[in-house]
N, C-alpha and C positions, 0 to 999 in steps of 0.2 A: 504493500500500500504506500502510495506517495504521501509524504508528510512535509509540511513547511518546516523551515529551520526553527529551532526552539526559540531563538531570539524574536522571531516574528510572532510566534504564538504568545509570547509573554509581553510583547510591547503594548504600550498604551495606545488606544485608538483615539483619533481626533475627528469628530463629526460636527463641523459648524452647522448651526441651525439655519440652513439656506432655504428650506421649503416654505412655501406660503408667505413670501415676503411682499405682500401687497400693501401699498400705502407709502408714506414718507419714510424712506429707509435711512434711519439714523442709528443703525445697529452694527454696521460692519466697517466703519472708518473709511468708506469709499469717498471719492470726490462726488459730491451730491449734485453738482452742476453739469458734469460731463467733461470730456476732453476739449481741447482747443478746436475752434472751427477750422483751423489749418489742417489739423489731423483728419477731420471728417472729409475735407475736400481732397486730401491725398488718397484716402481710402476709396473715395468715389472714382478715382482715376485708375484703380487697379484693373489690369487686363487679364484675360484668360492665360496669356503667356506668363504673366507674373506668378500665377498660381500653379502653372504646370512645371515650373523649374524648382529644383531644390533650393532652399533659402541660403543666401550667402551672408554669413554673419560678420566677416572681418571688416568690410568697408564701414559698416555701422559702428563697429567697435572702435574704429579709428576716429569717427566723429564724436563718440561718447568720450573717448580718451582726451581729445582736445577740449571738450566741454569741461572735463574734470581737471585738466591740467596734468595729465599723466601720459605715459607711453602706451601705445596700443598693446604692447606685450604684457602690460599690467592689468588689462581689462578683459573680462569674460562676461558676455551677455548670457543670461540664463532664463529659463522658463519660469519667471517669477523668482523672488528671493528664496522661495521654498526649495527650488532646485539648486540654487547656490549653496544653501545649507546642506542639502543632500550630497553635493559634490565634495564639500569639505569633509563631511563625515566619511565618505567613501575613500577619500585621499589619505586621511590621517588616522582613522580609527580601526583598531583590531578588537576582537572579542576580549573583554577583560579590561580594556582601557577605561579611563574615567573622563567624564564630561561634566563641567561645572556650568550650571545655570543659576540665575538669581530669580527666585520665585516671589510673586507671580510674574509670568512673562509669556511670550508667544509660544503656544503649545507645540509647534512643529519642531522646535529644537530638541525636545525630549523624544518625540516620536521618531525622528530620523536618526538620532543617536542610538536609541535602543534597537533599531532595526539592524545595526551592525553588530550587536552583542555587547556594546559598551555599557558601562554602568553610569547612570546619571546621578550626580551629586547635587542636590538642591541646597542652595543657601537662601534662607528666608530674609526678605527685606524687613526692615524695622517697622514699627507701628505707623510711622509717618511715611512709609515707602521711600525712605532715603536709601541710596546705594550702600550696601553693607561692606565697605572696603575691607575692614580688618577680618571679618568673618570669611570673606572670599579668599583673602590671602592665606588664612589658616587652612582652607579647604584644598589648596594646591598641594599635590603630592607627586612622587616620581611616576605615578600612573596617569597623571593629568595630561591629556592630549588635545583637548579642545575646551575653550571657554567661550560661551556665547553670551553677549550682552547687547540688549536692545536699548538704544539711547537716541531719542526718548523711548521709554518703555511702554509696552502695551500689556495690561490695561490701565496702568497707573498714570501715564503721562509724564512721569518723572525722568529727568535727564541725569546722566553720569558726567562728571567733569572730565576735561581733557587730562588733568593731572592724575585722576583716579584710574582712567583707562590706560595711561602709559605706565603707571605703577604696576597694574596687573600684567601688562605686556612684558615688562622687564622682569617680573617675579616668576614668570612661567616661560622661559626661553625654549623649552621643548614641547610647548603646546601651541596649537593654532588659536589665536585670540581674534574672534570675530566681533566687530562692532557693527550692529545692524542699525543703519540710519534711515529706516523706511520713512520716518516722519521729519526728515531734515528740513524740508521747505517750511515747516511751521515753527521750527526751532531756530535755525540759522547758524548753529554752531556745529563744527565738524572736526574730526581728526584725520580727514583725508590727506592733509599735507604730511602726515607722519608715515603714510604708506610708503614702503621701500626703505625706511630708515632701519627697520628690523625685519628679519625674514619671517617672523611668526605672526605678523600683523595684517589683518584683512578688514576691509570695510565693504558693506553691502548697501546698495541703494535700490529703489524701486520706482517704476513708472505707474504703479497701481494707485497711489494715494493722490498727491497734489496734481499729477499729470492726467489723472482720470482714465487710465488704460488698464484697469484691473481685469477687464474681460479679455485682453490680449495676452496677459501673463508674460510680462517681461521685466526682468530685473538685471542687476549688474553686481558682480563681485570683483573687487580689485585687491591686489597684493603685490608683493615683491616679485620681480620678473621670474627668477628661477622657481619659486614656489608656484607661481601661476602656470608654468609649464607642466608641473605635475598635476595640478587641478584640471588643466585642459585635457590631459590624457584620459581622464575619467569621463569627460563630457562627450556626448554625441556631437559630431560636426553639424548636425541639423536640429539641434535642440530648441531653437527659437524659430517660430513660424514666420512665413514670408510677410504676412499682413502686419505683424508687430514690427518687423524690420523696416518696412516701408513707412510705418507711422512714426517711429522714433525720431528721424531727422526733422519732420514737421513739428513734432512736439518740442524739440530742443530749440527750434527757430522762434517759437512763441513764448519766450521767457516772460514777457509782459503779462500774458494771460495767467501763467502759473503764479507770478508774484501777486497779481490782483486777487486771485482766488485765495491765496494764503493770507493776504491782508484781511479779506472778508471773513475768513475763519477766525482769525485772532480777535476781530471785533465781536463776532458771535460768541466766542469763548468768554469774553468779559461779560456779555449779557447773561450767560448761564450762571456765572458767579453771582451776579446781582440777584437773580431769582432765588438761588440757594441761600444767599446771605439774608434775604428778607424772611425766609422760612427758618433761619437758624440751623440749616442742615450742613453737616460736615462734608467737605469735598477736598480734593487734592489738586492744587494748582498744576496745570498741565502745560507741557511744551509741545503737545501734539494737536491733532484735529478732533479731540474728544475730551470729555471730562468724566472722571469717576467720582461718584458721590454715594453717601451712605443713606439707605432707606430703612434698614433694619428688618424686622420680621416680615414686613409687608412688601418685600422686594418683588415677589411674584405678582402680587396684586397690582403693584405699580406698573409693571411691564404689561400686564394684561389690560389694565385700564387705558394705558396709552395706546395699545393696539386697537382697542375698541374705538378710539378716536382717530384711527388711521395713521398712527405714528409708531414706528418700530424703534425700540431701544433694547439694549442688551443686558441681560441679567448676568453678572459676573460673580455671583455668590459662591460658585464651585471653585473659583481660583483660590490658591493658598493665601490666607490672610485677608480675603475679600468678602467674608460672610456678610450678607446684607447689602452688598454694593451693586449699583447699577451704573452702566456706562452709556453716555449719549454722545453720538457723533455730532459735530458742529456742521450745520448746513449753511446755505446762503442766507442773506439778510431776509429775503421773503420767506424762506422755509422756517427760519427761526421765529418770524412773526407768527407763524402758525403753531410751531411746537411749544414755544415758551409759555403762552397763556394756558395751553392744555396741560403742560407740566405743572404749572403753579396750581391749577384747579385740582388736578389729581392729588397732588401733595396735600392740599387742604382737605379734600374729601376723605382721604385716608388718615388724616390727622397726623401726618408725618411732620415733625417739627423738632425743636430742641430736645423734647422729651425722649426722643429715640436716637438722637444723633451723637450722643456722648460716646 
């Protein structure tokens, strides 16, 4: 009888609740306005010949490299950041190796690491969701081969400082240290200039968030040239589809669109804070396009009541340290004009206030 590997049978499953997402989708941290009109125009020009050819990744990698100020040899386009994580796991992990993640965080780090047979070491963030530098340093051992850090982090929105990230990098020279900057455009701080200064340092970016291309599944992983040669060996030469490769140059050309969307999100983020402040509800200041806040025992009721009003938000209570928490993605000004009064009304109806936010 054919059996899967034991590591696969034992690994954690990750099933995002994608079904039935009708209404205003403020639950998945997507760009809620959509991609640049330039991207749509480029996609409309796609020909049958474009789709008949195998996709050629390297020319677009060159454009992305120039955009990031890197060498083309440092840049690998991937089928979303998820695949980038997968490739790092396949390149550097053997069964029995250790992977450090700081919980709560993006679930695919754990899933993809466990698929290799590696052991995941969770370091819990503090009660205020600050990055636990000292605890992370203590977790590093001679078995540590990968450390994955999202900055800003999902679902908390907290960012890790450059100094902390470089401290981790230097403390684990035999481990790949991945800094996932999926929400960079809403934060504005990066460790990208440090790529290449040490062989174990990698940065990931995505076109799924601020650029509005989540449906095309395209991300990028960058690192030191020799290390990226090894990562590229694991990758299929045709891992990124032709439509995504045709869309990326147009997306990069419209930096004003991305900047305007990010600015709109930052204004909306401040409006969410105002609503939560009025209700006396605890929340965590975010550097991303979402806000995590504490509803308490009625978190499921809150999510369902918002759904009944046609607005989707995400229950994050199952995440480590997030019991009773809900996350809302920040939409456009018009979308927040719809969402925020509903949110305030539901909080009042459920009597969610200072009494449950401590």
